C-alpha positions as CSV (number, residue, x, y, z in Angstrom):
1,M,235.1,-168.9,81.8
2,R,235.6,-170.1,85.4
3,S,238.7,-168.8,87.3
4,D,240.0,-172.3,87.6
5,A,243.1,-172.8,85.3
6,Q,245.6,-175.5,84.9
7,R,249.2,-174.6,84.2
8,R,252.4,-176.4,83.4
9,V,255.4,-174.7,85.0
10,A,259.0,-175.1,83.7
11,R,261.5,-174.9,86.5
12,R,265.0,-173.9,85.6
13,G,267.6,-176.2,87.2
14,S,271.2,-177.1,86.9
15,P,272.4,-178.2,83.4
16,R,272.1,-181.8,84.7
17,A,268.7,-181.8,86.2
18,G,265.3,-180.4,85.4
19,S,261.6,-180.9,86.1
20,C,258.2,-179.9,85.0
21,R,255.6,-179.1,87.7
22,C,251.9,-179.0,87.2
23,T,250.1,-176.1,88.9
24,L,246.4,-176.4,89.4
25,I,244.7,-173.1,90.4
26,R,241.4,-173.9,92.1
27,R,240.8,-170.5,93.6
28,V,242.9,-167.3,93.9
29,D,243.8,-167.9,97.6
30,R,244.5,-171.6,97.3
31,A,246.4,-173.8,94.9
32,T,247.7,-177.3,94.6
33,L,251.1,-177.9,93.1
34,G,251.6,-181.3,91.5
35,D,254.7,-183.4,92.1
36,P,257.7,-182.6,89.9
37,V,258.1,-184.7,86.7
38,D,261.5,-185.3,85.4
39,V,261.5,-184.1,81.8
40,G,265.3,-184.0,81.2
41,E,268.0,-181.4,81.4
42,N,267.3,-177.7,82.0
43,P,263.7,-177.2,80.6
44,M,263.3,-173.6,79.7
45,Y,260.1,-173.0,77.8
46,L,256.9,-174.9,77.3
47,A,254.3,-174.8,74.5
48,I,251.1,-176.8,74.2
49,S,249.6,-177.5,70.8
50,P,245.9,-176.3,70.5
51,A,245.5,-178.9,67.7
52,T,246.7,-182.0,69.5
53,G,247.3,-181.1,73.2
54,V,250.9,-182.2,72.9
55,L,253.4,-180.5,75.2
56,G,256.7,-179.3,73.7
57,I,259.8,-178.3,75.7
58,V,263.1,-176.7,74.8
59,H,266.1,-177.6,76.9
60,E,268.5,-174.7,77.2
61,L,271.8,-176.4,76.7
62,A,275.0,-175.9,74.7
63,D,273.7,-178.7,72.5
64,G,270.1,-177.7,72.4
65,L,267.3,-180.3,72.7
66,V,263.6,-180.4,72.0
67,S,261.2,-182.9,73.6
68,T,257.5,-183.7,73.3
69,W,255.1,-185.1,75.9
70,T,251.4,-186.1,76.4
71,I,249.3,-184.6,79.2
72,E,246.5,-186.6,80.8
73,G,245.3,-185.1,84.1
74,D,248.4,-184.5,86.2
75,T,250.4,-187.1,84.3
76,V,253.1,-186.2,81.8
77,A,254.5,-189.0,79.6
78,P,256.9,-189.0,76.6
79,F,255.3,-188.6,73.2
80,G,258.1,-188.4,70.7
81,R,261.8,-188.9,71.2
82,P,264.1,-185.9,72.2
83,G,265.8,-184.3,69.2
84,A,268.7,-181.9,68.7
85,T,268.3,-178.3,67.5
86,G,271.9,-178.4,66.2
87,S,272.5,-175.0,68.0
88,A,273.0,-173.5,71.4
89,D,270.6,-172.4,74.1
90,P,267.1,-172.8,72.6
91,C,264.9,-170.5,74.7
92,H,261.4,-170.6,73.1
93,L,259.3,-172.8,70.9
94,A,255.9,-172.7,69.1
95,F,253.8,-175.3,67.4
96,A,252.7,-175.1,63.8
97,E,248.9,-174.8,63.5
98,S,248.6,-178.5,62.5
99,G,250.6,-179.5,65.6
100,D,253.0,-181.7,63.6
101,L,255.9,-179.3,63.6
102,L,257.8,-177.3,66.3
103,F,259.7,-174.0,65.7
104,A,262.6,-173.4,68.2
105,A,264.5,-170.1,68.7
106,N,268.1,-170.9,69.6
107,Y,269.4,-167.8,71.5
108,S,273.1,-168.2,71.6
109,G,273.3,-170.2,68.3
110,G,271.5,-167.5,66.3
111,R,269.3,-170.2,64.6
112,L,265.7,-171.0,64.0
113,S,265.1,-174.8,63.9
114,V,262.1,-176.8,62.7
115,H,261.3,-180.1,64.3
116,P,258.9,-183.0,63.4
117,V,256.3,-184.0,66.0
118,G,254.7,-187.4,66.3
119,P,254.4,-190.5,68.5
120,G,257.9,-192.1,68.7
121,V,259.3,-189.6,66.2
122,V,262.9,-188.3,66.9
123,A,262.6,-184.5,67.1
124,D,265.9,-183.7,65.4
125,A,265.9,-180.5,63.4
126,A,264.6,-181.0,59.9
127,L,265.1,-177.5,58.7
128,T,267.3,-174.6,60.0
129,V,267.8,-170.9,59.3
130,D,270.9,-169.1,60.6
131,F,270.7,-165.4,61.1
132,T,273.3,-162.7,60.9
133,G,273.6,-159.2,62.2
134,T,274.5,-157.1,65.3
135,G,273.3,-154.1,67.3
136,P,274.8,-151.1,69.1
137,N,274.8,-152.7,72.6
138,A,278.4,-154.0,72.9
139,S,277.6,-156.3,75.8
140,R,274.4,-157.9,74.4
141,Q,274.3,-157.4,70.6
142,L,277.5,-158.8,69.1
143,S,275.6,-161.5,67.3
144,P,272.0,-162.6,66.5
145,H,269.9,-163.8,69.5
146,P,266.5,-165.0,68.3
147,H,264.3,-165.1,71.4
148,Q,260.9,-166.3,70.3
149,A,258.9,-167.9,67.4
150,V,255.3,-166.8,66.7
151,V,253.1,-168.2,64.0
152,D,251.4,-165.4,62.1
153,S,248.6,-167.4,60.4
154,A,247.0,-164.4,58.8
155,R,250.0,-163.7,56.7
156,G,251.4,-167.3,56.5
157,Q,254.7,-166.4,58.2
158,L,256.8,-166.9,61.2
159,L,257.8,-164.0,63.4
160,V,261.1,-164.2,65.2
161,P,262.1,-161.4,67.5
162,D,266.0,-161.1,67.4
163,L,267.3,-159.3,70.5
164,G,270.9,-159.2,69.1
165,A,270.1,-157.5,65.8
166,D,267.1,-155.2,66.6
167,R,264.9,-157.1,64.1
168,V,261.8,-159.1,63.9
169,R,262.7,-161.8,61.4
170,L,259.9,-162.7,58.9
171,L,260.0,-166.3,57.5
172,D,257.7,-167.5,54.8
173,L,255.9,-170.7,55.8
174,A,254.6,-171.5,52.3
175,L,257.1,-174.3,51.6
176,V,257.4,-175.8,55.1
177,P,258.1,-178.7,55.7
178,A,260.0,-179.0,52.4
179,A,262.0,-175.8,52.8
180,L,262.2,-172.6,55.0
181,D,263.9,-169.6,53.5
182,H,264.8,-166.2,55.0
183,D,265.8,-162.9,53.4
184,D,267.2,-160.1,55.6
185,A,265.5,-157.6,53.3
186,T,262.0,-158.7,54.5
187,D,262.8,-158.2,58.2
188,I,261.1,-155.5,60.3
189,V,263.9,-153.3,61.5
190,L,263.4,-151.8,65.0
191,H,265.1,-148.7,66.4
192,A,268.7,-149.2,67.4
193,G,269.4,-150.8,70.8
194,A,265.8,-152.0,71.4
195,G,266.6,-155.6,71.9
196,P,263.1,-157.2,71.0
197,R,262.5,-160.2,73.2
198,H,258.9,-161.3,72.8
199,L,255.8,-160.1,70.9
200,V,252.0,-160.4,70.6
201,V,249.9,-160.1,67.4
202,T,246.5,-158.4,67.1
203,G,245.1,-157.9,63.6
204,D,247.7,-156.2,61.4
205,L,249.7,-155.0,64.4
206,A,252.3,-156.5,66.7
207,V,253.6,-155.3,70.0
208,T,257.1,-156.2,71.1
209,A,258.6,-156.2,74.6
210,N,262.1,-154.7,74.1
211,E,264.4,-156.0,76.7
212,L,267.4,-153.8,76.3
213,D,265.9,-150.2,76.3
214,R,262.7,-150.9,78.3
215,T,260.3,-150.0,75.6
216,A,257.4,-151.6,73.7
217,S,257.2,-151.1,69.9
218,L,254.2,-151.1,67.7
219,L,254.7,-152.9,64.4
220,D,252.7,-152.8,61.2
221,L,252.8,-156.3,59.9
222,A,251.0,-155.5,56.6
223,E,253.7,-152.9,55.8
224,A,256.5,-154.7,57.7
225,R,257.7,-151.6,59.6
226,E,258.0,-150.2,63.1
227,I,255.4,-147.5,63.8
228,A,256.6,-146.1,67.1
229,W,257.9,-147.2,70.5
230,F,256.9,-146.3,74.0
231,P,258.6,-146.6,77.5
232,I,257.1,-149.2,79.8
233,G,258.0,-147.0,82.8
234,D,260.6,-144.5,83.7
235,D,260.1,-144.5,87.5
236,L,263.3,-146.3,88.4
237,E,266.9,-146.7,87.7
238,P,267.4,-149.6,85.2
239,R,269.3,-152.6,86.5
240,G,270.1,-154.0,83.0
241,L,267.4,-156.7,83.2
242,G,264.6,-155.1,81.3
243,C,261.4,-156.5,79.8
244,S,260.5,-160.1,79.8
245,A,257.2,-161.7,78.8
246,I,254.3,-160.0,77.1
247,R,250.6,-160.9,76.8
248,L,247.6,-159.1,75.3
249,T,244.1,-159.2,76.9
250,R,240.9,-159.2,75.0
251,S,240.2,-155.7,76.4
252,G,243.3,-154.3,74.6
253,V,245.7,-154.2,77.6
254,V,249.3,-155.2,77.0
255,L,250.9,-156.9,80.1
256,I,254.7,-156.9,80.3
257,G,257.0,-158.3,82.9
258,D,259.5,-155.7,84.2
259,R,262.5,-157.4,85.8
260,D,264.1,-154.0,86.7
261,A,261.1,-153.1,88.8
262,D,260.1,-156.7,89.8
263,A,256.6,-155.7,88.6
264,L,253.8,-156.3,86.1
265,R,253.3,-153.4,83.8
266,A,250.1,-152.7,81.9
267,L,249.9,-150.5,78.8
268,R,246.6,-149.8,77.0
269,L,246.7,-150.3,73.3
270,D,244.8,-147.9,71.1
271,T,244.7,-149.6,67.7
272,E,243.1,-146.6,65.9
273,A,245.6,-144.0,67.2
274,R,248.3,-146.6,67.2
275,T,249.6,-145.7,70.7
276,L,250.5,-147.4,74.0
277,E,249.8,-145.8,77.3
278,L,251.1,-147.0,80.7
279,V,248.0,-147.5,82.9
280,A,249.2,-149.6,85.8
281,T,252.3,-151.0,87.6
282,V,251.9,-153.7,90.3
283,P,255.0,-155.0,92.1
284,T,254.8,-158.8,92.3
285,G,256.5,-159.1,95.7
286,G,259.0,-161.5,94.1
287,R,262.1,-161.2,92.0
288,H,262.9,-161.5,88.3
289,P,259.4,-161.9,86.7
290,R,260.5,-164.0,83.7
291,D,257.1,-165.2,82.4
292,L,253.4,-164.5,82.8
293,Q,250.0,-165.9,81.8
294,V,246.4,-164.7,81.9
295,T,243.6,-167.0,83.0
296,H,241.0,-167.8,80.3
297,D,238.4,-165.6,82.0
298,E,241.0,-162.8,82.3
299,R,240.3,-162.3,86.0
300,F,243.9,-163.1,87.0
301,A,247.4,-162.9,85.8
302,L,250.1,-165.3,87.0
303,V,253.7,-164.2,87.1
304,A,256.7,-166.6,87.4
305,D,259.2,-164.9,89.7
306,Q,262.2,-167.0,88.9
307,A,264.7,-165.6,91.4
308,S,262.4,-165.7,94.4
309,D,261.1,-169.3,93.8
310,S,257.5,-168.1,93.5
311,I,254.5,-167.6,91.3
312,T,252.4,-164.5,92.0
313,V,248.7,-164.3,91.4
314,I,247.4,-160.8,90.5
315,T,243.8,-159.7,90.0
316,L,242.8,-158.1,86.7
317,E,240.0,-155.6,86.2
318,G,239.2,-155.0,82.6
319,G,242.6,-156.4,81.8
320,V,244.4,-154.0,84.1
321,P,246.3,-155.5,87.1
322,T,245.2,-154.2,90.5
323,E,246.7,-156.2,93.4
324,V,248.5,-159.4,94.5
325,V,246.1,-161.9,96.0
326,A,248.3,-165.0,96.3
327,T,251.9,-166.3,96.1
328,L,252.8,-169.9,95.4
329,E,256.2,-171.3,96.3
330,T,257.9,-173.4,93.6
331,P,261.6,-173.6,92.8
332,A,262.9,-171.2,90.0
333,P,259.8,-171.1,87.8
334,A,260.9,-170.1,84.2
335,C,257.7,-170.5,82.2
336,L,254.0,-170.9,82.6
337,A,252.0,-172.7,79.9
338,R,248.2,-172.3,79.8
339,M,246.2,-175.3,79.0
340,P,243.9,-174.9,76.0
């Protein structure tokens, strides 16, 4: 595919203001940033339905909200009506394959909420699951903190990394939208203090980016167990920020944002040996790389450096990052959503 790519960028703002900015990448050394669009309070994460093209946004608030939007060119317009998650600080969302439901991970509230999607539909939570559990990190794991929702179509389940309880929650989607049940006994339990934040799926394996101990875990989804875990880099003194976003390239390279190093890390996944090996580290030149995306042709990675008000463009060779080729200025980017 061409190296052109269109992105929606969530900018984190004050609790009373927020905007969504469209970023159009025409070439690696030049970009056009669209005008900000007011989408409500504190937009934190974006998802675009491959089935419908609808944009979903979670608003990280004490009383969490979900909103949906249509995208036509550089125009963003309301689709449904904003709805409540019934929980605190939603930080991630994912669409069901059909595009008519949204799954939201509510970090502080310890809840997974399910929301209807449709023109004019109020997106209030229709189903909820509240998690329990803790971890050994006294400052970060006193309660559950679901950080992401990933639809695992091959097994008909929802995967929810829980940073607060060192688990990947497994929720059966068979009865959705009528019901959504969860049993702690089915969860994948990770090593103590890992703090799983986000994950990617490939075949029967998943790879988690573990925020708290700066590792990446390999999970066997067929057997629902952690196989092993690997450091993302031990070349620095941790600052307590750890891993952020994770992506997997077609060439089998796992890309992870490292907020301690302000860098993009690359680990090669060997699915037969079931190992991860660190193969590259590229400093972004910015601060606090919170999210990242890969262009469709996998020639470039884009990294949202939230604390330095910038987006970094990094070249990829065979999925491995090599060098920074451009930096775009935009206030506090928190999320990058790749257009289908």
